[in-house]
C-alpha positions in Angstrom: 0.0 0.0 0.0 1.4 3.4 -0.9 2.2 5.8 1.9 -0.6 8.2 0.7 -3.1 5.3 0.7 -1.9 4.1 4.1 -2.2 7.6 5.6 -5.7 8.1 4.2 -6.9 4.6 5.3 -5.7 5.4 8.8 -8.3 8.2 8.9 -11.2 5.7 8.5 -13.3 5.1 11.6 -12.3 2.1 13.8 -15.8 1.2 15.1 -18.0 -1.4 13.5 -20.1 -0.4 10.6 -20.7 -0.5 6.8 -18.4 0.7 4.1 -18.6 1.2 0.3 -15.5 0.8 -1.9 -15.8 3.4 -4.7 -14.0 3.4 -8.0 -12.0 6.2 -9.7 -15.3 8.0 -10.6 -16.5 7.7 -7.0 -19.1 5.2 -7.9 -19.7 2.4 -5.3 -18.6 -1.0 -6.6 -18.8 -3.0 -3.3 -20.7 -2.6 0.0 -19.6 -4.5 3.0 -19.9 -4.6 6.8 -17.2 -5.0 9.4 -17.8 -6.2 12.9 -14.0 -5.9 13.7 -13.7 -2.2 12.6 -14.1 -0.4 9.3 -10.5 0.6 9.1 -9.0 -2.9 9.5 -11.5 -4.4 7.0 -10.8 -1.8 4.3 -7.0 -2.2 4.9 -7.4 -6.0 4.2 -9.3 -5.2 1.0 -6.7 -2.7 -0.3 -3.7 -4.9 0.6 -5.3 -8.1 -0.8 -4.9 -9.6 2.6 -8.3 -11.4 2.1 -8.3 -14.8 0.7 -11.9 -15.0 -0.4 -13.4 -14.6 -3.8 -14.4 -10.9 -3.4 -10.8 -9.8 -2.7 -9.2 -11.9 -5.3 -11.5 -11.8 -8.3 -14.7 -9.8 -7.9 -13.2 -6.4 -7.3 -10.0 -4.8 -8.7 -8.4 -2.8 -5.9 -6.5 -0.8 -8.5 -9.9 0.9 -9.2 -10.7 1.8 -5.6 -10.0 5.5 -5.1 -12.6 6.4 -2.4 -14.1 4.8 0.7 -17.4 5.8 2.2 -18.2 4.5 5.7 -21.0 4.6 8.2 -20.4 3.7 11.8 -23.2 1.9 13.5 -23.9 -0.7 16.2 -24.1 -4.4 15.7 -27.9 -4.4 16.0 -28.3 -2.2 12.9 -25.3 -3.3 10.8 -27.1 -5.9 8.6 -30.1 -3.6 7.9 -27.8 -0.7 7.1 -25.6 -2.9 4.7 -28.7 -4.2 2.9 -30.2 -0.7 2.6 -27.0 0.8 1.2 -26.5 -2.2 -1.1 -29.9 -1.8 -2.7 -29.6 2.0 -3.0 -26.2 1.8 -4.7 -26.9 -1.3 -6.8 -29.9 0.4 -8.3 -27.5 3.2 -9.6 -24.7 0.9 -10.8 -24.4 -2.9 -10.4 -22.2 -3.8 -7.4 -19.6 -6.6 -7.3 -20.9 -8.2 -4.1 -21.0 -11.9 -4.1 -24.4 -12.2 -2.4 -27.4 -10.0 -2.6 -28.9 -9.1 0.8 -32.7 -9.2 1.2 -34.2 -5.7 0.7 -34.8 -4.3 4.2 -37.5 -1.9 3.3 -37.4 1.2 5.4 -34.7 1.2 8.0 -36.0 1.7 11.5 -33.2 4.0 12.7 -31.6 7.3 11.8 -29.1 7.0 9.0 -25.6 7.5 10.4 -23.4 10.2 9.0 -21.3 9.2 6.0 -17.5 9.5 6.3 -15.7 10.0 3.0 -12.0 9.2 2.4 -10.1 9.6 -0.8 -7.4 6.8 -0.8 -5.6 7.8 -4.0 -4.1 11.2 -4.8 -5.7 13.4 -7.5 -2.8 12.9 -10.0 -3.0 9.1 -9.6 -6.8 9.2 -10.1 -6.5 11.2 -13.3 -3.8 8.9 -14.7 -5.8 5.8 -13.8 -9.0 7.2 -15.3 -7.5 7.3 -18.8 -9.2 4.7 -21.0 -5.9 3.3 -22.2 -5.1 2.4 -18.6 -8.5 1.3 -17.5 -9.6 -0.8 -20.5 -6.8 -3.3 -20.4 -7.0 -3.8 -16.6 -10.8 -4.3 -16.9 -10.4 -6.7 -19.8 -7.8 -8.7 -17.7 -10.1 -8.7 -14.7 -13.1 -9.8 -16.7 -11.0 -12.6 -18.2 -9.8 -13.8 -14.8 -13.3 -13.9 -13.3 -14.7 -15.7 -16.4 -11.9 -18.3 -16.2 -12.7 -18.8 -12.5 -16.3 -19.4 -13.4 -15.5 -21.8 -16.2 -12.7 -23.7 -14.4 -13.5 -23.5 -10.7 -16.9 -22.4 -9.6 -20.0 -21.3 -11.4 -22.9 -19.7 -9.5 -25.4 -16.9 -9.9 -23.4 -14.5 -7.7 -20.3 -14.8 -9.8 -22.3 -14.5 -13.0 -23.9 -11.3 -11.6 -20.4 -9.9 -10.9 -19.3 -10.9 -14.3 -22.2 -9.0 -15.8 -21.3 -5.9 -13.7 -17.7 -6.2 -15.0 -18.9 -6.5 -18.6 -20.9 -3.3 -18.2 -17.8 -1.5 -17.0 -15.6 -3.1 -19.7 -18.1 -1.8 -22.3 -18.1 1.7 -20.9 -14.3 1.8 -20.9 -14.3 0.4 -24.5 -16.6 3.2 -25.7 -14.4 5.8 -23.9 -11.3 4.3 -25.6 -12.8 4.4 -29.0 -13.4 8.2 -28.9 -10.8 10.2 -30.8 -7.8 11.2 -28.7 -7.8 14.7 -27.2 -5.5 17.3 -28.6 
């Protein structure tokens, strides 16, 4: 983890809660909860210290430039995660492995959102360029597809594959536009 990213992640809240990993355009791509503290969970995502499918194939940590978080108590954590998942997934498909049941109206006050930028502005601008994003997304799509074909095929992985394809298509269209200047 770069020193900038490590410094920024250290400003995330330590209590339990829900977080959204957001891409270079500040669009949520994954919503999760942490019962051992938001900061430590996000650190594990960004350093690939997680061994599960989400960390290794479903999300590309290279794309993560922002983290949003909401501290809450254990009694409300599942409802808050489900609420945020359905809110963000309706705007742009998320890479979550499972889809939580829609909670309906949450029965508590929405906690305050904490926003942290984990990449510097120059790095975000460089990574947003289609000639950098398109090949990474193509490789990521291929790795996930290979995993589905060779290791495990389920509805959650296919859902993530569809979300990656939508991103790949968007980056492809951006790449095909005539170069600026």
